[in-house]
C-alpha positions in Angstrom: 87.1 -236.4 -15.9 84.6 -233.5 -16.2 82.1 -234.6 -13.5 83.3 -231.7 -11.3 82.5 -229.0 -13.8 79.9 -226.4 -12.8 77.1 -225.2 -15.0 79.2 -222.2 -15.7 82.0 -224.4 -16.9 79.7 -226.4 -19.1 78.5 -223.0 -20.5 82.0 -222.1 -21.4 82.4 -225.2 -23.4 79.4 -224.3 -25.5 79.9 -220.6 -25.5 81.5 -220.4 -28.9 81.2 -221.6 -32.4 81.4 -225.2 -31.2 79.8 -228.2 -32.8 80.4 -231.9 -33.0 81.4 -232.7 -36.5 81.9 -236.4 -35.7 78.9 -236.6 -33.4 76.4 -234.5 -35.4 77.5 -235.1 -39.0 74.8 -234.5 -41.5 74.5 -233.5 -45.1 75.3 -229.9 -46.0 74.4 -228.1 -49.2 77.3 -225.9 -50.3 76.5 -222.3 -51.2 77.3 -221.0 -54.7 80.1 -218.7 -53.3 82.7 -219.3 -50.6 81.5 -218.8 -47.0 82.9 -215.5 -45.8 82.7 -215.1 -42.1 82.6 -211.3 -41.9 80.0 -211.2 -44.6 77.6 -213.8 -43.2 77.9 -212.7 -39.6 77.7 -208.9 -40.3 74.6 -207.6 -38.6 72.4 -210.0 -36.7 72.1 -213.8 -36.7 70.1 -216.1 -34.5 70.8 -219.8 -33.8 69.9 -222.9 -31.8 72.5 -225.2 -30.5 73.3 -228.2 -28.4 76.4 -229.1 -26.3 76.9 -232.7 -25.4 79.6 -234.5 -23.4 78.8 -238.1 -22.8 81.9 -238.4 -20.6 80.6 -235.8 -18.2 76.9 -236.7 -18.7 76.1 -233.1 -20.0 73.5 -232.3 -22.6 72.6 -228.6 -22.8 70.5 -226.8 -25.4 70.8 -223.1 -26.0 69.9 -220.2 -28.3 72.4 -217.5 -29.4 72.1 -214.2 -31.0 75.2 -212.7 -32.7 75.9 -209.1 -33.7 78.8 -208.6 -36.1 80.6 -205.4 -37.3 83.5 -205.0 -39.6 85.8 -202.0 -39.2 88.9 -202.1 -41.5 90.5 -205.5 -41.1 88.9 -206.1 -37.7 85.6 -208.0 -37.3 83.9 -207.9 -33.9 81.3 -210.6 -33.2 79.3 -210.4 -29.9 77.5 -213.6 -28.9 74.6 -213.5 -26.5 73.8 -217.0 -25.2 70.6 -218.1 -23.4 70.6 -221.7 -22.1 67.3 -223.5 -21.8 67.9 -223.8 -18.0 67.8 -220.0 -17.8 71.6 -219.3 -17.6 72.8 -216.4 -19.8 76.3 -215.5 -21.1 78.1 -213.1 -23.4 81.3 -213.7 -25.3 83.0 -211.2 -27.7 85.3 -212.4 -30.5 87.8 -210.0 -32.1 88.9 -211.4 -35.5 91.8 -209.7 -37.3 92.3 -210.5 -41.0 96.0 -211.2 -41.5 95.8 -212.5 -45.2 93.1 -213.5 -47.6 91.2 -216.3 -45.9 93.3 -216.1 -42.7 92.5 -214.5 -39.4 93.7 -214.4 -35.8 91.0 -214.3 -33.1 90.8 -213.4 -29.4 88.0 -213.8 -26.9 87.8 -213.3 -23.1 88.4 -217.0 -22.4 90.7 -218.0 -25.3 94.3 -218.9 -24.3 96.5 -217.0 -26.7 95.1 -216.5 -30.1 92.7 -218.6 -32.2 93.8 -219.7 -35.6 91.1 -219.1 -38.2 91.3 -220.0 -41.9 89.3 -220.6 -45.0 89.2 -224.2 -46.2 87.1 -224.7 -49.3 83.6 -223.5 -48.6 84.1 -223.6 -44.8 85.8 -221.6 -42.1 88.0 -223.5 -39.5 88.7 -222.3 -36.0 91.3 -223.8 -33.7 91.8 -222.5 -30.1 92.2 -223.4 -26.5 90.4 -222.3 -23.3 90.9 -223.0 -19.6 87.7 -224.3 -18.1 87.2 -223.6 -14.4 86.1 -226.5 -12.1 84.1 -226.3 -9.0 87.2 -226.8 -6.9 88.8 -223.7 -8.4 91.3 -225.5 -10.6 91.1 -225.3 -14.4 91.2 -227.8 -17.2 92.6 -226.8 -20.6 90.7 -228.0 -23.6 91.0 -227.3 -27.3 88.3 -226.6 -29.8 88.2 -227.6 -33.5 85.3 -225.8 -35.2 84.0 -225.8 -38.7 81.5 -223.3 -40.0 79.9 -224.0 -43.3 77.4 -221.9 -45.2 74.4 -224.0 -46.3 72.8 -221.1 -48.1 73.2 -217.4 -48.2 71.0 -217.1 -45.1 72.0 -220.2 -43.1 75.2 -221.8 -41.7 76.1 -224.8 -39.5 78.9 -224.7 -37.0 80.1 -228.1 -35.8 83.0 -228.6 -33.3 84.8 -231.2 -31.3 86.2 -230.4 -27.9 89.5 -232.2 -27.0 91.4 -232.9 -23.8 94.8 -234.4 -24.2 94.1 -235.0 -27.9 91.0 -237.1 -27.1 87.5 -235.9 -28.1 85.4 -235.3 -24.9 82.4 -233.2 -26.2 80.7 -231.8 -29.2 78.5 -228.9 -30.2 76.3 -228.1 -33.1 74.8 -224.6 -33.8 72.5 -223.8 -36.7 72.6 -220.1 -37.7 70.0 -218.1 -39.6 71.0 -214.7 -41.0 68.4 -212.0 -40.0 67.5 -209.3 -42.5 67.0 -205.8 -41.3 
């Protein structure tokens, strides 16, 4: 199903807060206060991650540095990716707070708007992207991300990637908040 995806297409899969909750489940220590996306990601964070699709035979590791800035009810998060094979990429999220614990998000490759909401001590993101294939066609996939603060300086993002409601890939990213 995904054998024809280029490295760039595989990059698009992992170029977001994507992680495999079902594939990479592990214990998390809840922080004392609720995880607030725009508070944790304000300023700089660094992370290591892995994207895996057993169906496509893809396993890619990467690092990501994020830079976040809040202005009014709009939070901008720039993600700079560097894959261990040397490929680089940049994605920019624009999150608009629409209610307490609720956001809408856009990004260059997101179809429509992402739905983002607080659920307990985690943030959930649900969105779709069209992934280009080597032959020029695209394949629409959806992401189901969960970001959980594990301390006031660390967070884990796990996601599943779905095609036709079937899980086809997963991602895990471990973030560390950088102090100035």
